C-alpha positions in Angstrom: -32.7 364.2 81.1 -33.4 360.6 81.7 -36.6 360.8 80.3 -35.5 362.7 77.3 -33.1 360.2 76.7 -35.9 357.2 76.8 -38.0 359.4 74.1 -35.0 359.7 71.9 -34.0 355.8 71.9 -38.0 355.1 71.6 -37.7 357.6 68.3 -34.6 355.5 67.1 -36.0 352.1 67.4 -39.1 353.1 65.8 -37.3 354.5 63.0 -34.8 351.3 62.8 -37.9 348.7 63.0 -39.6 350.7 60.0 -36.6 350.8 57.7 -36.1 347.0 58.3 -38.8 346.5 55.6 -36.3 347.8 53.0 -33.2 346.0 54.1 -34.0 342.8 52.1 -35.5 343.0 48.6 -36.5 340.1 46.5 -34.7 339.0 43.2 -37.0 340.9 40.4 -38.1 339.6 36.9 -38.6 342.3 34.3 -42.2 342.0 34.7 -42.1 342.6 38.3 -39.8 345.9 37.9 -41.4 348.7 39.9 -43.6 346.3 42.1 -43.8 347.8 45.5 -42.9 345.5 48.3 -46.2 344.3 49.2 -46.7 342.5 45.7 -42.9 341.5 44.8 -42.5 338.3 46.7 -45.8 336.7 44.9 -45.2 338.3 41.6 -41.6 336.8 41.9 -43.2 333.0 42.7 -46.0 333.9 39.7 -43.3 334.8 37.0 -40.7 332.1 38.3 -43.8 329.3 37.9 -44.4 330.8 34.0 -40.8 330.7 32.9 -40.5 327.4 34.3 -43.6 326.3 32.4 -42.0 327.5 29.4 -39.0 326.0 29.6 -40.0 322.4 30.7 -40.4 319.7 28.4 -42.2 316.8 29.9 -40.5 313.5 29.1 -42.4 311.2 27.1 -42.0 308.0 28.8 -43.8 309.9 32.1 -47.3 308.7 32.3 -48.7 309.7 35.4 -48.6 313.1 37.5 -45.8 313.3 40.7 -44.4 316.0 42.5 -41.2 317.3 41.9 -39.2 319.7 44.5 -36.7 322.4 43.5 -33.9 323.6 45.6 -32.0 326.9 43.7 -30.5 329.8 44.5 -30.3 333.3 42.6 -26.9 334.5 43.0 -25.3 338.0 43.1 -25.4 338.0 39.3 -29.1 336.7 39.1 -28.6 334.0 37.9 -30.2 330.7 38.7 -28.0 328.2 40.4 -29.5 324.6 41.0 -28.8 322.9 44.3 -31.1 319.8 44.4 -33.4 318.6 41.8 -35.8 315.7 43.4 -37.9 313.9 41.2 -39.7 310.5 41.1 -37.3 309.5 37.6 -34.2 310.2 36.1 -35.9 311.8 33.3 -37.8 314.2 35.2 -34.7 315.3 37.1 -32.9 315.7 33.7 -35.9 317.9 32.0 -36.1 320.2 35.4 -32.5 320.6 35.2 -32.3 321.7 31.7 -35.4 323.8 32.3 -33.8 325.7 35.2 -30.7 326.1 32.7 -32.8 328.4 30.7 -34.3 330.5 33.1 -33.4 334.3 32.4 -30.7 336.4 34.3 -33.0 338.7 36.3 -32.0 341.1 39.1 -30.6 339.5 42.0 -31.6 340.1 45.5 -30.3 343.0 47.7 -29.3 343.5 51.3 -29.3 347.1 52.3 -29.1 347.9 48.8 -26.0 345.4 47.8 -26.7 342.8 45.4 -26.6 339.3 47.7 -27.6 335.8 46.8 -31.0 334.2 47.9 -31.9 330.5 48.0 -35.5 328.9 47.5 -37.5 325.6 47.6 -40.7 325.4 45.7 -43.0 322.2 45.3 -45.2 321.4 42.4 -46.7 318.8 40.7 -45.8 317.8 37.1 -46.7 317.8 34.4 -46.8 321.6 34.8 -50.2 323.6 33.9 -50.4 326.7 32.5 -51.4 329.5 35.1 -50.5 326.9 37.8 -48.6 327.5 41.3 -46.3 326.4 43.4 -47.5 324.0 46.6 -45.1 325.1 49.2 -42.5 328.0 49.4 -39.5 328.5 51.6 -36.1 330.8 51.2 -33.2 330.6 52.7 -32.5 333.0 55.9 -29.1 332.9 55.6 -28.4 336.1 53.7 -25.7 338.1 54.8 -24.7 342.0 54.3 -21.6 342.8 52.0 -21.2 346.1 53.6 -18.3 346.9 55.9 -17.5 349.9 58.3 -14.5 352.0 58.2 -13.0 350.0 61.8 -9.8 348.5 60.9 -10.7 345.3 62.5 -14.0 345.3 60.5 -12.2 345.6 57.4 -9.6 343.0 58.0 -12.8 340.5 58.6 -14.8 342.0 55.7 -13.5 338.9 53.7 -14.9 336.4 56.1 -17.2 334.2 54.1 -20.2 332.1 55.8 -19.8 329.9 53.0 -20.2 326.7 54.8 -24.1 326.7 53.9 -23.7 327.1 50.7 -21.8 323.9 49.9 -24.0 321.9 48.1 -23.9 318.0 48.6 -27.5 317.0 47.6 -27.6 317.3 43.9 -26.9 313.6 43.0 -28.1 313.2 39.8 -26.5 309.8 38.6 -23.4 311.3 38.0 -22.1 308.2 38.0 -23.4 307.4 35.1 -21.9 309.8 33.2 -18.4 309.6 34.7 -15.3 307.6 33.6 -15.5 305.7 37.1 -14.9 301.6 36.3 -18.3 299.4 36.0 -17.5 296.6 37.9 -16.7 293.4 35.8 -19.7 291.1 35.9 -20.6 288.6 32.9 -24.5 288.8 33.3 -23.7 292.9 33.5 -21.7 293.5 30.2 -23.6 291.2 28.1 -26.2 293.7 27.5 -23.6 296.3 26.7 -21.8 294.3 24.3 -25.3 293.9 22.4 -25.1 297.1 21.4 -21.2 297.9 21.3 -21.1 295.2 18.6 -23.9 296.1 16.2 -22.3 296.6 12.5 -20.7 300.0 12.2 -19.8 300.7 15.8 -16.4 301.9 16.2 -16.5 300.7 19.9 -13.4 298.3 21.4 -14.9 295.5 23.6 -11.6 293.5 24.2 -10.1 295.3 27.3 -12.4 294.9 30.6 -13.5 296.6 32.9 -15.2 299.3 31.0 -16.0 302.7 32.4 -19.1 304.3 32.3 -18.9 307.2 29.9 -17.2 304.6 27.4 -20.2 302.3 27.6 -22.6 305.4 27.4 -21.5 306.1 24.0 -23.3 303.1 22.8 -25.7 302.3 25.8 -28.0 304.2 27.3 -27.2 303.8 31.1 -29.6 306.1 32.5 -32.4 305.1 30.6 -31.7 301.6 31.5 -31.5 302.5 35.3 -35.2 304.8 35.0 -36.9 301.6 33.1 -36.0 299.7 36.5 -36.7 302.0 39.1 -39.9 301.2 41.4 -42.1 303.5 42.8 -41.1 304.2 45.9 -41.2 307.5 48.3 -39.6 306.6 51.9 -36.3 306.7 52.5 -36.0 303.1 52.9 -37.7 302.0 49.9 -35.6 304.5 47.6 -32.4 303.2 49.2 -33.6 299.2 49.2 -34.6 299.2 45.7 -33.4 302.3 43.6 -30.4 304.6 44.9 -27.0 304.1 46.3 -27.2 304.2 49.9 -25.3 307.5 50.7 -25.3 309.9 47.8 -23.3 313.4 47.8 -22.8 315.6 44.9 -22.2 319.1 44.3 -21.0 321.3 41.2 -17.7 319.6 40.4 -17.5 316.5 42.5 -19.5 313.7 43.5 -19.1 310.2 45.5 -21.4 307.2 46.5 -20.9 304.8 49.3 -22.8 301.1 49.7 -22.6 298.4 52.0 -22.8 295.2 50.6 -23.0 291.5 51.2 -22.3 287.7 49.5 -24.1 285.6 51.9 -24.4 281.7 50.7 -26.0 279.0 52.3 -25.5 275.9 50.4 -24.8 272.0 50.5 -22.7 269.6 48.5 -24.8 266.4 48.5 -22.0 264.1 47.2 -19.5 264.8 49.9 -22.4 265.9 52.6 -20.7 269.2 53.1 -22.7 272.1 54.4 -21.5 275.2 52.3 -21.6 278.8 53.0 -20.0 282.4 52.0 -20.2 285.3 54.5 -18.8 288.5 52.9 -19.4 292.0 54.2 -18.2 294.8 51.9 -18.3 298.8 51.4 -17.9 299.9 48.2 -17.0 303.7 47.2 -17.3 305.3 44.2 -16.6 309.4 43.3 -15.4 311.8 41.1 -13.8 315.1 41.3 -14.2 317.3 38.4 -14.6 315.9 35.0 -10.9 314.2 34.7 -10.7 312.4 37.9 -12.8 309.5 39.3 -11.8 306.9 42.1 -13.3 303.7 43.5 -12.5 301.6 46.5 -13.9 298.0 48.0 -13.0 296.1 51.0 -14.3 292.6 51.6 -13.9 290.8 54.4 -15.1 287.3 53.9 -15.3 283.7 55.4 -16.2 280.6 53.6 -16.5 276.6 53.3 -17.2 275.5 49.8 -17.4 272.4 48.0 -15.2 269.4 48.7 -13.7 269.8 45.2 -13.3 273.5 45.6 -12.1 273.3 49.3 -9.2 271.1 47.8 -8.4 273.2 45.1 -8.0 276.0 47.7 -5.7 274.0 49.8 -3.6 272.9 47.1 -2.5 276.3 46.3 -1.7 277.0 50.1 1.3 279.7 50.1 4.8 279.5 52.3 4.0 280.6 55.7 1.5 278.5 57.2 -1.7 280.0 55.7 -4.0 276.8 54.5 -4.8 277.9 51.3 -5.5 280.6 48.5 -9.1 281.2 47.0 -9.0 281.5 43.3 -9.8 285.1 41.8 -9.8 286.2 45.9 -6.4 285.8 47.5 -5.0 284.4 50.8 -7.0 282.5 53.0 -6.3 282.7 56.8 -7.8 279.3 58.9 -11.3 279.8 60.2 -11.4 276.7 61.6 -13.4 273.8 60.8 -12.6 273.9 57.1 -13.7 277.6 56.7 -11.3 280.0 55.0 -11.1 283.5 56.3 -10.0 285.6 53.3 -10.1 289.3 52.9 -10.2 291.1 49.7 -9.3 295.1 48.6 -9.8 296.7 45.4 -9.2 300.3 44.1 -8.4 302.8 41.7 -7.4 306.4 40.7 -8.6 306.8 36.9 -7.3 310.5 35.5 -8.7 311.6 31.9 -6.6 314.5 30.5 -8.1 314.9 27.4 -10.6 312.4 25.5 -7.9 310.4 23.9 -5.8 309.4 26.9 -6.6 307.9 29.9 -4.3 307.0 33.0 -5.4 304.6 35.9 -3.2 303.5 39.1 -4.8 300.9 40.8 -5.2 297.5 42.5 -7.6 295.0 40.9 -8.1 292.8 37.9 -8.2 292.8 34.2 -9.7 290.8 31.0 -8.8 291.1 27.9 -10.9 289.2 25.3 -14.4 289.0 23.9 -15.0 285.6 25.2 -16.0 283.9 28.7 -12.6 282.9 28.9 -9.3 284.7 28.0 -6.3 282.9 27.2 -4.6 286.3 27.1 -5.2 287.6 30.6 -8.5 287.0 32.8 -9.8 287.6 35.8 -8.9 284.3 37.2 -6.1 285.7 39.5 -6.6 287.7 42.4 -6.4 291.3 42.6 -2.5 293.0 41.9 -1.4 296.1 41.7 -1.2 297.9 38.3 -0.7 301.1 36.3 -2.6 301.4 33.3 -2.6 303.5 30.4 -5.1 304.1 27.4 -5.4 305.8 24.4 -8.6 305.6 21.9 -7.9 307.8 18.8 -9.3 307.0 15.1 -9.9 303.3 14.6 -7.3 302.5 17.5 -7.5 301.8 21.1 -4.2 300.8 22.9 -3.5 300.0 26.4 -0.3 299.4 28.5 -0.3 297.7 31.7 2.5 297.4 34.3 2.0 295.2 36.8 3.8 293.7 40.2 2.7 290.1 40.9 4.0 287.4 43.7 5.3 283.8 43.8 4.1 282.4 47.1 5.6 278.9 47.1 7.9 277.6 49.3 10.5 276.7 46.8 10.9 280.0 45.5 10.2 282.3 49.2 13.3 284.3 50.2 14.0 285.1 53.9 10.3 284.8 54.8 9.1 286.9 51.7 7.2 286.2 48.7 9.1 286.6 45.6 8.3 289.9 43.3 7.9 289.4 39.8 6.4 292.0 37.2 4.5 292.0 34.0 4.5 294.6 31.3 1.5 294.1 28.3 1.0 295.9 25.1 -2.5 295.4 23.7 -3.7 297.1 20.4 -6.9 296.9 19.0 -7.8 298.2 15.2 -11.2 298.2 14.0 -10.0 297.4 10.4 -13.2 297.4 9.1 -16.8 298.2 10.3 -17.4 294.4 11.0 -13.8 293.2 11.2 -11.5 294.2 14.5 -8.1 292.8 15.0 -6.0 293.0 18.1 -2.1 292.4 18.9 -0.7 291.6 22.2 2.7 291.1 23.8 3.5 290.7 27.3 6.8 289.6 29.4 7.2 288.6 32.8 10.4 289.0 34.7 11.5 288.2 38.4 13.4 290.7 40.7 16.6 289.1 40.7 20.1 290.7 40.9 18.5 293.8 42.5 16.7 294.6 39.3 13.7 295.4 40.5 11.2 297.3 37.8 13.0 297.0 34.7 13.0 300.3 32.9 14.0 298.2 29.5 10.7 297.4 29.6 8.9 301.0 30.5 8.6 302.0 26.6 5.1 301.5 25.8 5.8 300.8 21.8 8.6 298.3 21.4 8.7 294.4 21.0 9.8 292.6 24.1 11.4 289.7 22.5 14.0 291.8 21.4 14.6 292.9 25.3 14.4 289.2 26.4 17.5 288.9 24.5 19.4 291.9 25.7 18.2 290.6 29.4 19.2 286.9 28.9 16.8 283.9 27.9 16.3 283.4 31.4 15.9 287.1 32.3 12.2 287.0 31.1 9.3 285.1 29.5 7.5 287.0 26.5 4.2 286.0 25.3 2.8 287.5 21.9 -0.5 286.9 20.1 -3.6 288.1 17.9 -7.1 288.3 18.8 -10.0 288.8 16.2 -13.8 289.9 16.2 -16.0 289.8 13.0 -19.5 291.2 13.1 -21.6 288.8 11.2 -24.9 290.7 11.8 -26.0 293.1 14.4 -26.6 290.7 16.6 -24.1 287.9 15.8 -20.6 288.2 16.6 -17.5 285.9 16.2 -14.5 286.1 18.1 -11.2 284.5 18.4 -7.4 284.5 20.1 -4.1 283.1 19.5 -1.5 283.0 22.1 2.1 282.0 21.1 4.4 281.3 24.2 7.3 279.2 21.9 6.9 278.4 18.5 8.4 276.3 16.3 7.6 276.4 12.8 9.4 273.2 11.6 7.5 271.5 14.4 4.0 272.5 13.4 4.7 271.4 10.2 5.9 268.1 10.6 3.5 267.4 13.5 6.1 266.1 15.8 4.6 267.3 19.1 7.3 269.4 20.2 7.1 270.6 23.8 8.4 273.9 22.2 5.1 274.3 20.3 3.7 276.2 23.5 0.5 277.7 21.9 -3.2 278.2 22.6 -6.3 279.4 20.6 -9.9 280.1 20.9 -12.9 280.4 19.0 -16.2 281.5 19.7 -19.7 283.1 18.6 -22.5 285.6 20.3 -26.0 285.4 19.1 -27.6 288.4 21.0 -31.0 289.0 21.2 -31.2 285.5 20.1 -34.3 284.1 18.1 -36.0 287.2 18.5 -36.0 287.1 22.0 -34.9 290.7 23.8 -31.7 290.2 26.2 -31.3 286.6 25.2 -27.5 285.9 24.4 -26.4 282.4 23.4 -22.6 282.0 23.3 -20.4 278.8 22.3 -17.0 278.7 22.8 -13.9 276.4 22.4 -10.6 276.8 23.9 -7.4 274.6 23.2 -4.1 275.1 25.1 -0.7 272.8 24.5 1.0 270.9 27.0 4.1 273.5 28.5 2.0 276.9 27.6 2.5 279.6 30.2 5.3 277.8 31.9 9.1 278.5 31.8 12.3 276.9 32.4 12.7 279.7 35.2 10.2 278.3 37.3 9.5 281.7 38.7 8.6 283.2 35.3 5.5 281.1 34.6 2.2 283.3 33.5 0.7 283.0 37.3 0.2 284.9 40.2 -0.1 283.9 43.9 -0.4 280.1 42.5 -3.2 281.3 40.1 -3.4 281.3 36.5 -3.1 284.5 34.6 -5.2 283.3 32.0 -7.2 280.4 32.1 -8.0 278.7 35.3 -7.2 275.1 34.1 -3.9 276.5 33.3 -2.4 274.3 30.1 -3.1 270.8 28.2 -6.5 270.6 27.7 -9.0 271.3 25.3 -13.0 272.3 26.4 -16.1 273.3 24.7 -18.8 276.0 26.8 -22.4 276.8 25.9 -23.9 279.3 27.6 -27.4 281.3 27.7 -28.2 284.3 29.7 -31.5 285.9 29.8 -32.6 289.6 31.4 -36.3 290.6 31.9 -36.5 293.7 34.0 -34.6 292.5 37.2 -35.0 289.2 36.7 -32.3 286.9 35.0 -31.5 283.4 34.5 -28.1 281.6 33.3 -27.3 278.4 32.0 -23.8 277.2 31.4 -22.7 273.5 29.9 -18.8 272.8 29.7 -17.4 269.6 28.5 -13.8 268.8 27.9 -10.4 266.8 28.6 -7.5 268.1 30.8 -3.9 266.7 31.6 -2.7 266.5 34.9 0.5 265.0 36.1 0.5 261.3 37.3 2.4 261.5 40.3 1.9 257.9 41.2 4.2 254.8 41.1 7.2 256.9 41.1 5.9 259.0 38.1 6.9 262.3 39.1 7.3 263.5 35.5 6.1 267.2 34.3 3.1 266.4 31.9 2.5 270.0 30.8 -0.8 270.8 32.8 0.6 272.4 35.7 2.1 276.0 34.9 4.1 276.0 37.9 6.2 273.3 37.1 9.4 273.8 35.1 9.5 272.2 31.6 13.4 271.3 32.4 11.6 268.4 33.7 9.1 267.7 30.8 8.3 263.8 29.8 9.5 264.2 26.6 10.6 266.6 23.6 8.5 265.3 21.0 5.3 263.5 20.8 3.7 265.7 23.2 -0.4 265.4 23.0 -3.2 267.7 24.5 -4.2 266.3 27.8 -1.4 263.8 28.2 -0.5 262.1 31.6 -3.2 261.7 33.9 -5.9 262.2 31.2 -9.4 263.5 32.9 -12.6 264.0 30.7 -14.6 266.9 32.3 -18.2 268.1 32.5 -19.7 270.9 34.4 -23.4 272.4 34.3 -24.6 275.2 36.0 -28.0 276.7 36.3 -29.0 280.2 38.2 -31.7 282.4 38.3 -32.1 285.3 40.6 -33.7 289.0 40.8 -31.8 292.3 40.8 -33.1 293.7 44.1 -31.1 297.4 43.5 -29.4 298.3 39.9 -27.6 301.2 42.0 -25.7 298.9 44.0 -25.9 295.8 41.7 -27.5 293.7 45.0 -29.2 290.6 43.5 -31.0 287.4 45.3 -30.4 284.2 43.4 -30.4 280.6 43.6 -28.0 278.2 41.7 -27.5 274.5 41.3 -24.1 273.1 40.0 -23.5 269.5 38.8 -19.7 268.4 38.1 -17.8 265.2 37.1 -13.8 264.6 36.7 -12.5 261.2 35.6 -8.6 261.0 36.1 -7.4 258.1 35.2 -5.3 258.1 38.7 -6.2 259.4 41.7 -3.5 261.6 43.5 -3.2 264.2 45.6 -4.0 267.1 42.7 -6.9 265.4 41.3 -9.6 262.8 42.3 -12.7 261.1 40.6 -15.3 263.0 41.9 -19.1 263.9 41.4 -20.6 267.1 42.9 -24.0 267.9 43.4 -24.0 271.5 45.0 -27.1 273.7 45.4 -26.5 277.3 46.6 -28.8 280.1 47.9 -27.7 283.8 48.5 -28.2 287.4 48.5 -24.9 289.3 46.8 -23.4 292.5 45.6 -22.0 291.8 42.2 -18.6 293.4 42.1 -16.3 290.6 40.9 -17.0 287.8 39.0 -17.4 284.4 40.9 -16.8 281.2 39.0 -16.6 277.6 40.2 -16.4 275.9 37.1 -12.5 274.9 37.6 
């Protein structure tokens, strides 16, 4: 009996072994129908190459032969599903993705006669050649049966899915450049976009910043720019250093990238003999889920010691509670010892785009409204703050509503050891009146959290005039500003722009010229010359800003136009005029900047018992003004000002915007009286560094 049983088992084993050759079947192109198992595999690859060759369109930008790798799946319906397309340039990746999409639906692979998926990896040279073949082949071994038994337990588990291995996570193909993610606001980066967006006939709206990738992509070829900047790097380290995000993950409906970054500076203020430095470590994350939801965040931890004039400004802005200062544009600093400031910065946002016309954003960050180097409306001079932003673009209109929460951190307004909270609501309507002329209309209001008022829902209406609400809540209940912006495209490469801000306005005072303190206004005039003098990527800019005394201040001292001891508009506050000349040049990864600023600023005297308010410091109350009439710009402690800056650098990685640079700054200010706020000083400051450029960083203060 034992011999008989063994003989039967041997026969069963041999039959089972013979049957295994028919268990798995390759997908079949029509040309391979009826082929036996011995030739079906080679027929599949031969037909696949031939079909790809017919569908693939070689990019015109490609000059040399290179290797490409495709990882794809033939699903249960016989469709070709891309998993990973790897090639040297974005153009080749795009062309291969397009070719893969054009492949026909074929007979799927089978397992025990039931349709199943099968994954493949193929490598080959591009350009492809007629009659060519793949260099190396591999296919997934993870093929599972769809068959089930009649056993109840097996039936219960029949729906179990080994889907972990099917998750695509290596399909990143520059999705960021086609998404609704935010482009970090950097002057050097944005001037190239605006050269395209400001062409005559463009319906782009350029005032509200930062932009998103998909919006800029309507006017400027971001993928082409990135492709042109790519270096020939084949190693992992080379690609991450020169071309790619440090960590890239993408699938069919999602993507995200992660970049570590730095802002490392070494320098010297030779006038004060101060060795300066900045040491920032950061992590930046950006991503998208589906086509409607994007997100981003940065976390920065920094220590720095700066030129003496900048250190003084940090200290003068010190908040209540014992911290030594506020770093302009960054935030409250802790004491790092030896005149070193330790300042963290965190930003983030979630962006939801329910349709092509509307956009909803919740975040913590900075904003800028205007076409100039400065903004008299809203700038990124203040540290990041919480906000809700609603935007609608349709026809020739772009409408933005911004709700924010701000802080007043001075000791005189602190209550119960907590900083005073105030809120701001801001409306900005941009209208492209003609193909050359754009007009913008804005209104904003600030109110404090008093009497348990919190966020006043009177200001929630996105289409209301805030001056009316201010009257309803009391004249000291809110501080409203009104104004207009304009842009005129003189030629494709020449754009004039301007801003007019009205904090308070007395027409009789303007007509009589009596210098009333109630004539609180500001204006800006400027012009940009893109691709100047026939030189590609050379931008020349001239700008003039003039702000009257007491503008942005208020008789209720908390309701000034500021946040955390920093101005929300121009960094100089009020009572000044300035003229600015800027040149920016970009050549491949190299760039250069030249900047000159001259003007006059008005400070308080604060000596010999003179403590009157002359209108320059927006954090003082106008109830302490020096006079009702006869007020002039730069009155009080008048200080002529000059600032010059030269910077040259090299963009190491265009994906993370990592650059190395050298910088020279010359600054001179000569007030009539030296006091605790301003002293006569001449600064010569040299800086060298490597920086991940995610926020504007300006020392022209």
